[in-house]
C-alpha positions in Angstrom: 19.2 -13.1 125.5 20.9 -11.2 122.7 21.2 -14.5 120.7 17.4 -15.2 121.1 16.3 -11.7 119.9 18.8 -12.1 116.9 17.1 -15.4 116.0 13.7 -13.6 116.1 14.8 -10.9 113.9 16.3 -13.6 111.6 13.1 -15.5 111.5 11.0 -12.5 110.8 13.3 -11.5 107.9 13.0 -15.1 106.4 9.3 -14.7 106.6 9.3 -11.5 104.8 11.5 -12.9 102.0 9.1 -15.9 101.5 6.2 -13.9 101.4 7.7 -11.7 98.7 9.0 -14.4 96.8 5.3 -15.8 96.8 4.0 -12.5 95.8 6.4 -12.2 92.9 5.2 -15.8 91.6 1.4 -15.2 92.0 -0.8 -16.5 89.3 -1.6 -14.4 86.3 -3.4 -14.7 82.8 -1.1 -16.9 80.5 -1.2 -19.2 77.6 0.9 -22.0 76.5 0.9 -24.1 73.3 1.7 -27.8 72.4 2.2 -29.0 69.0 2.3 -26.0 66.9 4.3 -26.9 63.8 6.9 -24.7 62.2 5.9 -26.2 58.9 3.6 -28.9 57.4 2.9 -30.5 54.1 -0.3 -29.8 52.2 -3.0 -32.1 53.5 -1.0 -33.1 56.5 -3.0 -33.3 59.7 -2.1 -30.9 62.5 -3.3 -31.1 66.3 -2.5 -28.1 68.6 -3.5 -27.8 72.3 -3.5 -24.5 73.8 -4.0 -24.0 77.6 -5.0 -20.6 79.1 -4.2 -20.7 83.0 -6.1 -18.1 85.1 -8.4 -16.9 82.5 -9.9 -14.2 85.0 -6.7 -13.0 86.7 -5.7 -9.4 85.3 -8.8 -9.9 82.9 -12.4 -8.9 83.0 -14.9 -11.3 85.1 -16.6 -11.9 81.8 -15.4 -12.1 78.3 -15.6 -14.0 75.1 -13.0 -16.2 73.9 -12.6 -16.4 70.0 -10.5 -18.4 67.8 -9.7 -18.6 63.9 -7.6 -20.7 61.7 -6.7 -21.5 58.1 -6.7 -25.2 58.7 -9.4 -27.4 56.9 -11.7 -30.0 58.2 -11.8 -28.3 61.6 -12.5 -29.5 65.0 -12.2 -27.1 68.1 -12.8 -28.8 71.4 -12.9 -26.2 74.3 -12.7 -27.6 77.8 -13.1 -25.6 81.1 -11.5 -27.0 84.3 -11.6 -26.1 87.8 -8.7 -27.7 89.9 -8.2 -30.1 87.1 -11.8 -31.2 86.9 -13.9 -30.7 83.9 -16.7 -28.0 84.3 -17.8 -28.0 80.6 -16.8 -29.0 77.1 -17.9 -27.6 73.8 -16.9 -28.7 70.2 -17.1 -26.5 67.1 -16.7 -27.5 63.4 -15.9 -24.3 61.5 -12.7 -22.3 60.8 -13.8 -19.7 63.7 -15.6 -20.0 67.2 -16.5 -17.9 70.1 -17.3 -18.9 73.5 -18.5 -16.8 76.6 -16.6 -17.2 79.7 -17.7 -16.0 83.2 -15.8 -16.0 86.5 -19.1 -17.2 88.3 -19.6 -20.5 86.3 -16.2 -21.2 84.6 -13.1 -22.6 86.0 -9.4 -21.6 86.4 -8.1 -23.3 83.2 -9.3 -23.4 79.8 -8.0 -25.9 77.3 -8.4 -25.4 73.4 -7.6 -28.3 71.3 -7.6 -27.8 67.6 -7.3 -30.5 64.8 -7.3 -29.9 61.0 -5.5 -30.4 57.9 -2.8 -28.1 56.3 -4.6 -26.0 53.6 -3.3 -25.7 50.1 -0.9 -23.0 49.0 -2.6 -20.1 47.3 0.6 -17.9 46.6 4.2 -19.4 46.6 6.8 -16.8 48.0 10.4 -17.5 48.4 11.3 -14.9 50.9 9.6 -14.9 53.2 8.4 -18.3 52.8 4.5 -18.8 52.1 2.7 -19.6 55.5 -0.7 -20.1 56.8 -2.5 -19.3 60.1 -2.4 -22.2 62.4 -4.5 -20.3 64.9 -5.4 -17.0 66.5 -7.0 -16.6 69.9 -8.4 -13.4 71.3 -10.2 -12.1 74.2 -13.3 -9.9 73.4 -14.9 -7.7 75.9 -17.5 -5.4 74.5 -16.1 -3.7 71.5 -12.5 -4.4 72.6 -10.6 -7.3 71.1 -7.1 -8.4 72.5 -5.4 -10.9 70.5 -3.1 -13.2 73.0 -1.9 -15.9 70.6 -1.1 -15.9 67.0 0.7 -19.0 65.3 1.6 -19.4 61.6 3.6 -22.2 59.8 5.3 -22.7 56.6 3.3 -25.1 54.3 4.6 -26.8 51.1 4.2 -29.6 48.4 6.7 -32.2 48.0 7.7 -30.5 44.5 7.8 -26.9 46.1 10.0 -28.3 49.1 12.5 -29.8 46.5 12.7 -26.7 44.6 13.3 -24.5 47.6 16.0 -26.8 48.9 17.5 -26.7 45.4 17.6 -23.0 45.5 18.9 -22.8 49.3 21.8 -25.1 48.2 22.5 -23.0 44.9 22.8 -19.7 47.2 24.9 -21.5 49.6 27.4 -22.4 46.8 27.5 -19.0 45.7 28.1 -17.4 49.2 31.0 -20.0 49.4 32.4 -18.9 46.4 32.5 -15.3 47.4 29.7 -14.5 45.0 29.3 -15.1 41.3 27.1 -12.7 39.0 26.1 -15.2 36.5 25.2 -17.8 39.2 23.3 -15.3 41.1 21.4 -14.4 38.0 20.2 -18.0 37.6 19.1 -18.0 41.2 16.8 -15.2 40.8 15.4 -16.8 37.5 14.9 -20.0 39.7 13.3 -18.0 42.4 10.8 -16.4 39.8 10.0 -19.8 38.5 9.5 -21.0 42.1 7.0 -18.3 42.9 5.0 -19.0 39.6 4.6 -22.7 40.6 7.1 -23.9 38.0 9.1 -26.0 40.5 10.9 -28.2 38.0 12.1 -25.4 36.1 13.4 -23.7 39.5 15.3 -27.0 40.3 16.9 -27.0 36.9 17.9 -23.3 37.1 18.9 -23.7 40.8 21.2 -26.9 39.7 22.8 -24.8 36.9 23.5 -21.9 39.4 25.1 -24.3 41.8 27.2 -25.8 39.0 28.5 -22.4 37.8 29.3 -21.2 41.5 31.1 -24.5 42.3 33.2 -24.2 39.0 34.0 -20.7 39.8 35.0 -21.5 43.2 37.2 -24.6 41.8 38.9 -22.1 39.2 39.5 -19.5 42.1 41.2 -22.3 44.1 43.2 -23.6 41.2 44.5 -19.9 40.5 45.3 -19.5 44.2 47.4 -22.9 44.1 49.2 -21.7 41.0 50.1 -18.5 42.4 51.3 -20.2 45.6 53.5 -22.5 43.5 54.7 -19.6 41.5 55.6 -17.9 44.5 57.5 -20.9 45.8 59.4 -21.1 42.7 60.4 -17.6 42.8 61.8 -18.0 46.3 63.7 -21.1 45.3 65.2 -19.4 42.2 66.1 -16.4 44.4 67.7 -18.8 47.0 69.6 -20.8 44.3 70.8 -17.5 42.7 71.9 -16.2 46.0 73.8 -19.6 46.7 75.4 -19.6 43.4 76.6 -15.9 43.9 78.0 -16.8 47.3 79.8 -19.9 45.8 81.3 -17.8 42.9 82.5 -15.3 45.4 84.2 -17.9 47.6 85.7 -19.7 44.6 87.2 -16.3 43.3 88.9 -15.7 46.6 90.3 -19.0 46.7 91.7 -18.8 43.1 93.1 -15.3 44.0 95.1 -16.5 47.0 96.7 -19.2 44.7 
């Protein structure tokens, strides 16, 4: 009888645990993304898909979805789904859009697909690297706007990318050399050229900086090697002198005995 009551209590506790676990994983407004680049070349095509799950959970029953981008040649496709089935689909061709959503006639998921080409660089910066706005998504209710997604990416040309890589390589060589004022000054000049759009000059200066740093590192290594060799010679001389002293002492003792 006791075992029966114990089994009932165990079953009840398990039910409570399951219910709590289910409550802890209840659905909520969320957004995920696929295809967001960390960087892209100017004029390269970019395609990003955002998925908004449970758009009316922990959110107003009626709100406006807005999107903005700096991509060029834009196409937004906004698809509303309910239980995986399409409810509606709208397409927009400008850099911004807005679409009203209502719990009464919209579904449980909104998919936003954005396609466009990477914009030209208006202002080159080395640190932080120049970037563009891939997309910003917001939820607007009345006069209140809540941004819930904001993605940016680094954009570049082949020339600017090569210059940046040369500067990065030069800085790495300087760091490995333990620092070098002359090389660092050349790197700063290379960065200035980069930010002025003079990429070939930036590459040349960065190459000079890397050469100075590597030469300084090689000289330091040579100096350390010479010091080690010199130290070893001193030790050998001390050992030889000590050995000679011991030998003469022993030879003197042997002669006095005779």
